[in-house]
Backbone as CSV, one residue per row, in Angstrom:
resi,resn,N_x,N_y,N_z,CA_x,CA_y,CA_z,C_x,C_y,C_z
1,MET,95.331,99.559,99.656,94.746,98.306,99.314,95.456,96.739,98.632
2,GLU,95.184,95.608,98.854,95.730,94.827,98.378,94.378,93.494,98.373
3,ILE,94.930,92.115,97.279,95.013,90.610,97.913,95.674,90.215,97.561
4,ASN,95.498,89.446,98.901,96.421,88.032,98.570,95.837,86.708,97.917
5,ILE,96.252,85.799,97.198,95.535,85.102,96.128,96.715,84.023,96.454
6,VAL,97.644,84.264,97.466,98.414,83.270,97.496,98.090,81.237,97.981
7,GLY,97.897,80.411,97.649,97.068,79.713,97.593,96.263,79.248,96.331
8,ARG,95.478,80.129,96.558,94.446,80.037,95.163,94.617,78.994,94.202
9,ARG,93.843,78.344,93.140,93.658,78.153,91.524,93.553,79.270,90.678
10,VAL,93.795,79.642,89.794,93.854,79.975,88.583,92.436,80.317,88.659
11,ASP,92.025,79.442,88.261,89.818,79.916,87.975,88.976,80.144,89.323
12,GLU,89.671,79.617,89.818,89.205,80.723,91.870,89.495,82.178,92.154
13,ALA,91.035,82.209,91.411,91.621,83.579,92.060,91.444,84.486,91.115
14,MET,91.230,84.512,89.753,90.724,85.328,88.392,89.694,86.255,88.870
15,PRO,87.924,85.534,89.433,87.281,86.310,89.569,87.466,87.383,90.136
16,LEU,87.817,87.220,91.390,88.601,87.542,93.016,89.339,89.136,92.484
17,VAL,90.425,88.546,91.222,90.721,89.559,90.811,90.218,90.395,90.592
18,ASP,89.070,90.095,90.020,88.267,90.910,88.420,88.086,91.911,89.470
19,LYS,87.167,91.585,90.157,86.087,91.516,91.332,87.579,93.235,92.100
20,PHE,87.569,92.766,92.873,88.792,93.656,93.611,89.655,94.740,92.676
21,LEU,89.722,94.438,91.313,89.903,95.701,90.653,88.521,96.767,90.562
22,ASP,87.326,95.846,90.447,86.403,96.727,89.989,86.560,97.762,91.782
23,GLU,86.205,97.439,92.981,86.259,97.611,94.165,87.015,98.769,93.997
24,ALA,88.290,98.818,93.801,89.153,99.523,93.853,89.145,101.144,93.732
25,VAL,88.511,100.642,92.116,88.320,101.602,91.440,87.243,102.257,91.950
26,MET,86.260,101.836,91.680,84.831,102.892,92.682,85.171,103.314,94.096
27,ALA,86.705,102.567,94.869,86.651,103.332,96.405,87.617,105.004,95.543
28,GLY,88.280,104.826,94.675,89.250,105.787,93.991,90.656,105.585,94.185
29,ARG,91.643,104.510,94.195,92.152,103.950,95.242,93.170,104.526,93.699
30,GLU,94.421,104.678,93.233,95.080,104.859,91.627,96.262,104.186,91.600
31,ARG,96.980,103.239,93.349,97.271,102.159,92.640,96.746,100.834,94.586
32,VAL,96.879,99.240,93.533,96.327,98.132,94.085,97.780,97.680,94.178
33,ARG,98.298,96.147,95.142,98.831,95.603,95.085,98.355,94.051,94.889
34,ILE,98.616,93.010,94.084,98.327,91.881,94.028,99.010,90.828,94.480
35,ILE,98.558,90.294,95.587,100.389,89.710,96.345,99.566,88.623,95.921
36,HIS,100.726,87.340,94.700,100.844,86.279,94.192,101.284,84.469,94.416
37,GLY,102.047,85.470,95.760,103.844,84.140,95.531,104.482,84.171,94.052
38,PHE,105.114,82.642,95.018,105.895,82.353,93.787,105.795,81.532,92.933
39,GLY,105.591,80.326,93.973,105.518,79.012,93.725,105.729,78.754,91.730
40,GLU,105.157,77.785,91.635,105.282,77.983,89.772,104.999,78.591,89.137
41,GLY,104.600,79.578,88.932,104.275,81.141,88.267,103.329,81.300,87.955
42,ARG,102.043,80.325,88.247,101.059,80.192,87.000,99.776,80.819,87.481
43,LEU,99.965,81.136,89.086,99.252,82.890,88.989,99.653,83.956,89.171
44,ARG,100.933,84.098,88.886,101.200,85.038,88.585,101.352,85.453,86.604
45,ARG,101.732,84.162,85.747,100.750,84.227,84.380,99.431,84.508,84.643
46,ALA,98.768,84.726,84.458,97.297,84.550,85.364,97.146,85.887,85.037
47,VAL,97.132,86.380,86.317,97.378,87.897,87.131,97.366,88.421,85.812
48,SER,99.019,88.065,85.286,99.540,89.093,83.648,98.440,89.076,83.059
49,GLU,98.358,88.806,82.634,97.077,87.665,81.312,95.773,89.180,82.077
50,LEU,95.418,88.397,82.916,94.319,89.953,83.001,93.863,91.174,83.368
51,LEU,95.413,91.754,83.735,95.450,92.574,84.131,95.774,93.439,82.089
52,ASP,96.883,92.807,81.402,97.106,93.213,80.253,95.871,92.936,79.241
53,GLY,95.391,94.319,79.113,94.639,94.715,78.050,92.964,95.134,79.538
54,HIS,93.240,94.908,80.524,91.705,95.577,81.385,91.293,96.742,81.293
55,PRO,90.158,97.404,81.202,89.963,98.248,81.504,90.320,99.003,82.668
56,HIS,90.439,99.041,83.290,90.509,99.445,85.021,92.018,100.284,85.346
57,VAL,93.571,99.354,84.549,94.483,99.255,84.434,95.341,99.710,83.525
58,ALA,96.166,100.988,83.636,96.694,102.308,83.443,98.569,100.699,82.222
59,SER,99.033,100.484,84.167,100.400,99.774,84.128,100.345,98.632,85.779
60,PHE,101.539,97.774,85.111,101.153,97.174,85.807,102.836,96.459,86.207
61,ARG,103.185,95.867,87.126,105.309,95.712,86.711,105.141,95.021,87.748
62,ALA,106.178,94.083,88.728,106.542,93.236,89.527,106.937,94.073,90.835
63,GLY,106.150,93.939,92.288,106.258,94.648,93.212,107.958,94.871,93.576
64,GLN,108.098,95.425,94.679,110.223,95.782,94.207,109.876,95.037,95.419
65,ALA,111.909,95.319,96.195,111.837,94.404,97.738,110.861,94.486,98.928
66,ASN,110.526,96.466,98.862,109.622,95.690,99.807,107.954,96.259,99.618
67,GLU,108.281,95.662,98.472,106.782,95.392,98.638,106.027,94.088,98.320
68,GLY,107.061,93.036,97.523,106.525,91.831,97.534,107.379,91.185,97.112
69,GLY,108.112,91.967,95.544,109.245,91.773,94.952,108.528,90.626,94.326
70,GLY,108.642,89.298,93.159,107.914,88.964,92.529,106.815,87.285,93.003
71,GLY,106.681,88.395,94.097,105.866,87.246,94.802,104.091,88.302,94.585
72,ALA,104.941,89.953,93.929,103.931,90.243,93.551,103.371,91.596,92.800
73,THR,102.259,91.330,91.992,102.186,92.329,90.975,101.717,93.784,91.758
74,VAL,102.111,95.043,90.586,101.812,96.032,92.014,100.996,97.599,90.132
75,VAL,99.607,97.384,90.356,99.505,97.708,89.392,98.779,99.274,89.325
76,GLU,99.189,100.462,88.699,98.823,101.593,88.475,96.630,101.987,87.961
77,LEU,95.776,102.106,88.615,94.939,101.988,88.051,95.223,103.480,87.021
78,ARG,93.664,103.454,85.890,93.032,104.766,85.505,92.029,105.514,86.103
79,ASP,91.986,106.384,85.627,90.811,107.152,86.536,89.610,107.374,86.374
């Protein structure tokens, strides 16, 4: 399960990511991927700020090469 927010503005993307996390938890997902691209890094930073301390998030990290690398964030969700 993933969400692609490439090309969106931070103010429109963050509510989408928050809703996506809610839906992922309700669907019983353990891990999701947020594709934010590289660009100037605004979306990546905003995603990290949203995920840091988010009640559904156990941990998060940059994607590995086969997961989108630095253009994606992989999120481990809480039970």
